[in-house]
C-alpha positions, -999 to +999 in steps of 0.1 A: -183-461-079-155-436-078-160-398-082-132-376-095-132-338-091-105-321-111-098-284-104-071-258-108-072-248-144-070-212-156-053-187-178-016-183-176+011-167-197+037-188-215+065-198-191+041-197-162+029-225-139-003-241-128-012-269-104-041-291-111-057-312-084-079-343-086-098-354-055-111-390-055-141-400-034-163-431-032-149-466-035-113-453-038-098-487-028-108-499-063-084-473-079-048-481-083-035-458-110-044-422-115-037-404-147-040-370-164-050-366-200-055-335-221-079-328-250-074-298-273-103-287-296-108-310-325-082-334-313-081-368-296-076-371-258-039-375-251-020-391-222+000-367-200+011-385-168+001-414-145+010-424-110+002-455-090-014-451-055+010-476-040+047-474-048+043-441-066+055-452-100+052-424-125+052-422-163+050-391-185+044-382-221+076-371-238+061-337-244+058-329-207+089-346-193+110-322-172+081-297-171+052-315-154+053-335-121+025-358-109+022-365-072-002-381-048-014-376-013-028-409-002-043-396+031-063-370+011-070-392-019-057-364-041-034-364-071-018-332-083-002-322-116+024-294-112+028-278-146+058-255-151+072-238-182+038-239-198+036-234-236+007-223-257+005-258-271-004-271-236-037-253-240-065-279-235-091-293-212-073-315-187-090-346-173-080-368-144-088-405-147-086-436-125-079-472-133-082-503-111-046-514-117-014-502-133-007-515-167+016-510-196-015-496-213-015-465-190-012-442-220-045-455-235-076-436-224-097-468-227-077-483-198-093-459-174-128-464-161-135-432-141-130-396-153-133-362-139-153-335-155-123-317-169-106-283-162-096-258-188-060-247-191-052-218-214-017-206-220-013-173-238+017-164-259 
């Protein structure tokens, strides 16, 4: 089992920045890809970014490219999502997720088998 604890959400004005963190514990050797998803009220969960633990390959949703950066700290089993130039439409609950391998299906939430509890990000206009 792997436990994920995602933190760092909050209220920020448009144009501001936030950094989300996801700490992984438990059988972390079984995780290979770590991703972030967002879910706005009444909408489906959407892919934001993903990073592989080894090699550090990253992929981003088009909507966040150039604004968000995903990074990892292998020694601390932590993945971060640096969010800059935030927009009101970024408002959502953000979830970190873990998968046992990296795949071309990284954008699909069913690819991930472990999830954090979510952290609320609210961007005011």
